Wavefront OBJ file of the C-alpha trace (Angstrom):
o trace
v 8.609 -5.024 -4.280
v 8.265 -5.880 -0.779
v 6.206 -8.299 1.268
v 4.152 -6.790 4.127
v 1.335 -7.504 6.285
v -1.724 -5.179 6.484
v -1.911 -3.887 10.088
v -4.516 -0.993 9.980
v -6.676 1.372 8.039
v -6.171 5.111 7.525
v -9.142 7.412 8.089
v -8.929 11.081 6.704
v -11.081 13.985 6.392
v -9.548 15.014 3.089
v -7.064 13.571 0.672
v -5.928 14.247 -2.857
v -8.608 14.005 -5.419
v -6.608 11.368 -7.267
v -7.168 9.023 -4.214
v -10.949 9.670 -3.969
v -12.630 6.216 -3.529
v -9.238 4.366 -2.733
v -8.369 2.687 0.468
v -5.270 3.691 2.414
v -3.833 0.929 4.544
v -0.980 0.719 7.104
v 1.553 -1.885 6.310
v 4.433 -3.422 8.147
v 7.476 -4.923 6.357
v 7.963 -8.625 7.182
v 10.691 -9.595 9.618
v 12.168 -12.349 7.294
v 14.487 -9.740 6.143
v 16.372 -10.012 9.423
v 15.686 -6.360 10.335
v 14.700 -6.259 14.110
v 12.504 -3.263 13.594
v 10.770 -3.651 10.406
v 9.374 -0.493 8.619
v 5.874 0.752 8.725
v 4.272 2.520 6.038
v 1.071 3.681 4.033
v -0.030 1.934 0.875
v -2.931 2.354 -1.541
v -4.930 -0.729 -1.871
v -5.114 -1.802 -5.536
v -6.532 -5.329 -4.957
v -9.081 -5.516 -2.068
v -6.664 -6.373 0.809
v -7.847 -6.104 4.470
v -6.291 -6.168 7.945
v -4.131 -9.259 8.568
v -3.455 -10.048 4.838
v 0.073 -10.609 3.630
v 0.493 -8.560 0.689
v 3.139 -7.528 -2.080
v 3.783 -3.657 -2.142
v 5.318 -2.009 -5.102
v 6.984 1.421 -5.007
v 7.099 2.042 -8.686
v 5.499 4.793 -10.374
v 3.843 2.518 -12.914
v 1.897 0.974 -10.239
v 0.588 4.356 -8.973
v -0.405 5.292 -12.457
v -2.433 2.172 -12.981
v -4.326 2.507 -9.720
v -5.077 6.200 -10.109
v -5.255 6.710 -13.745
v -3.174 9.857 -13.776
v 0.538 10.403 -15.024
v 2.112 11.824 -11.951
v 0.267 10.160 -9.067
v 0.609 11.591 -5.427
v 1.646 8.258 -4.086
v 4.482 5.831 -4.165
v 3.400 2.701 -2.406
v 0.720 0.458 -4.070
v -0.544 -3.064 -2.738
v -0.433 -5.083 -5.830
v -1.037 -8.532 -4.644
v -2.303 -10.767 -1.679
v -0.031 -13.705 -0.779
v -2.082 -16.802 -0.236
l 1 2 3 4 5 6 7 8 9 10 11 12 13 14 15 16 17 18 19 20 21 22 23 24 25 26 27 28 29 30 31 32 33 34 35 36 37 38 39 40 41 42 43 44 45 46 47 48 49 50 51 52 53 54 55 56 57 58 59 60 61 62 63 64 65 66 67 68 69 70 71 72 73 74 75 76 77 78 79 80 81 82 83 84
């Protein structure tokens, strides 16, 4: 799991049917890791996060299965929590 900040939304004209009704968000890894160029990635929102929120992102298959309800989901990163 990693701590990230939501920096944007993804708008698409089509996506995998397993992601229908799911929000895709752009996240940036926190700088506290000491990396001068923190990574940016996409994550499916599983908790109702929004732009500016600090979130916990899981890259496990189990998180993807619980969000989509399918055994082999077409995603890797899922937002599983919002940091207060």
